[in-house]
N, C-alpha and C positions, 0 to 999 in steps of 0.2 A: 167420175175423172179424178185422177189422182195426179198428188205432185210427188218428186223426187227431193229427200230432204236426206242430209250429213247429220246423222248425229255422234258424237262422244260418247263411249262408254268407257269409262276408267280411261287407259293409255289406246284404245281401242277405236276407228271410226266406223260407224254403220252405216250402210246406205239402205234408205227404207222409202217405200213407196205411202204417202200419208193420204188420203182423199181430201179433196180441195173443200171439200165443206168444214172438215173436221180444222182445217188449216188456217180457214177464213172465221170461225169463230173466236180470233183471239187468245187462243192456247199461247202462242209464240211460242213452240217447240219447247212446252213442257210435254218427254210423255213418258209412259210407265212401257215398261219390259221385265221380263222377268229373268232370273238369273235361274241358272240351271238346276238350283235347289228347289228355284220355284217362289223365292221370295221377291215381293214387288223390289226397283230401284230408281230413283227418281233422278234424273239426269235435267243438268240445265244446258241445251245445245249452243247459250250463247256464249258462256264462260267456259274457259278451260283449262284444267286444274295445273296449279302452280307448285312445279317441282324445282328443289334443287339440284345442281350438277354435280358429281363427286368434289369435284377441285372448290367450289364453290364452300364445298363444307368443310374443307380439310384448310382452305383459307381461312374461314373463321376461328377452326380450331386454333391454326397456327397464331391467329392473334390473340384468342385466349392465353394461349401457353405464355404468350412472352407479356404480356400484360401480369399476368400470376408472378413470371420470373421479378420482373420489374417493381410489384408492390414485396416482396418477398427480399431481393435487393433494398428498398429501402427500408423495408422493417429492419433487416441486422444492419443496416446503417447506424440507424436512429437508436437500435439495444446500444450499440457499439460507445456512442456519443455518450447517452443515459449511462452508461456502465465508465468511462473515464472522468464526466465530472463527478460522480459516485466516489469515485479512487481520489481525485485534486481536494474535494471537499472532506472529506476524511485526512489526508496527509495535513491537511491547512489545521484543523481541531486538533491534531496530533501533535504539529508545529506550535501552535498558541498553547497551548495544554501544556508543553515542556517550556518555552520561554517564561512562563506564569510563575511553573516551578523552582525553576532557575533565579529566576526576578526575586522570589522570595526567599527562598535558603541564601541567596547567596549576595544578599542587600547589605549586610553586615560586614560584607568581606574589607571595606578601606579601615574600620573601624577597629575590625580584629586584629588586620595588622597594625596598628598605629598601636593598639594594646601590646604586641612580642616585645616591645621593647621594654616594659614592664616586669614582664615573667623574666631575660636578659640580666636585669637589674638585680630581681629578687637573687637570679641563680648568682650572680660575679658575689654576692653580699654572700653566700651562704659559703662560700668559696672559699670567702678572705675571712670570715669571721673562725670558722671551724680550724683556723690554724690557729687559732689563741683559745686557751683554754679555760679562760678568764670569762668567755663571750659566752659559756653553754647556752645563758636565758636568751641572744639575741639571737642564737642561732634556731633555738625552739621558735621563738615569737617569729623569726626568718620563716622560717620552715611550714610552719602553719597558715602563713599568707600566702605563701606561692600553690602552696594545696589550696587553698580555698578559691585562689585565682585560676590554676587548674580546672577545679569544680564546675565552676561558671562556665571553663570556656566551654566544656563538654553540654552543659546544658544549651549551647547556643552553636551545638555542631561543630568547635574546633576542637581538636586532638593533637597531642603532641608526639613524636616521632621522632625516632635515633638513637637506639643505643649502640652501647660498644659490645662489639660482637656481632652486632647484626652485617646480613653480608651487603656488601654494595650494590646500590642499584643508581645507577646515573639518573632514573626521573623520578627518584625520592633526596637522594644525595648529590652535596658540590663536593668533591676531593680535591682540600686545599695543598695536601700534601701526601706523599707516600713516604714512608719509612719501614726499616728491612724489622723483624721482629720474629726471633726462631721459636717463641712459645705460642704466638698466634697463626693463627690460619691466613695463609697469602687471601688478598681481595674479602677482607671483612673491616672493619670499623673498628681501629684501635683509639680514637681519643673523637671526641664529640667536641665542637668550639662554639655549636650554636646548634640549638632544637630545633629540628622541622616542624611545622604544623602542617595541619588539614584541616579546610572548611567544609564537612561531609565528605565529598571524594574528591573534589579539587585540591590539589598542592598548591598554599598562597606563601608557604618559601622553604624552601630546601635545605635541610640541614649539613651543616657546615662543619665537615669532617677531615680526619688523617686516618687512609688507607693503609693497612699492612701489605707492602707489594712481595711477591714471590722473590724467595732465595734465588740470586740467578744461579748457583752450582747446582740448585736440584735441576734435574734434566723434567719437562714438561710432563704431564702423563699421557702414556696414547694414547691417540685417537680409535674411538670404541666404530 
């Protein structure tokens, strides 16, 4: 006597007749058949092969793509934050270094300003002594003292500027008056009342000067 059983081979369901005795021996649906090439194939009759539909595969790929894009976006965000933090730290170091340098270079600014009056008094003394021929030795001594003072100024970054004939510069000179002088070039310095001084690159006192003004009868140069 035979029993009819349904077997699944791959994706195909096969109807077969099985002897009752074989079925009752406890084999419980483990059968052998041969493929077209004659190779034995074992098939479990009670378990179905699990297959994923194309929709499920597409959905899984979309999820993976979304996670990848999210990870890349987070990476770029962290990179930008790191670069901004690095730039801010570098700016902070640059500013701190500049402040330290400035504090060191200009720490004596107040003291230097107070010393300028001594230089002015020496200039006044020289001007007055030169008018008296009998004070030649005094002029020599005062001149040596002034030169030594200017040398000391220079050793500490303090330099004098403002000479007759220099071009007038409002950043360096303070014009107290103007006057005409046909023998001198207009907008140049004709007189120096007080010399100007710089501490390194910073002007701590502008030179007080008289400026040669242009002759009003002379027409201005043509525009280039």
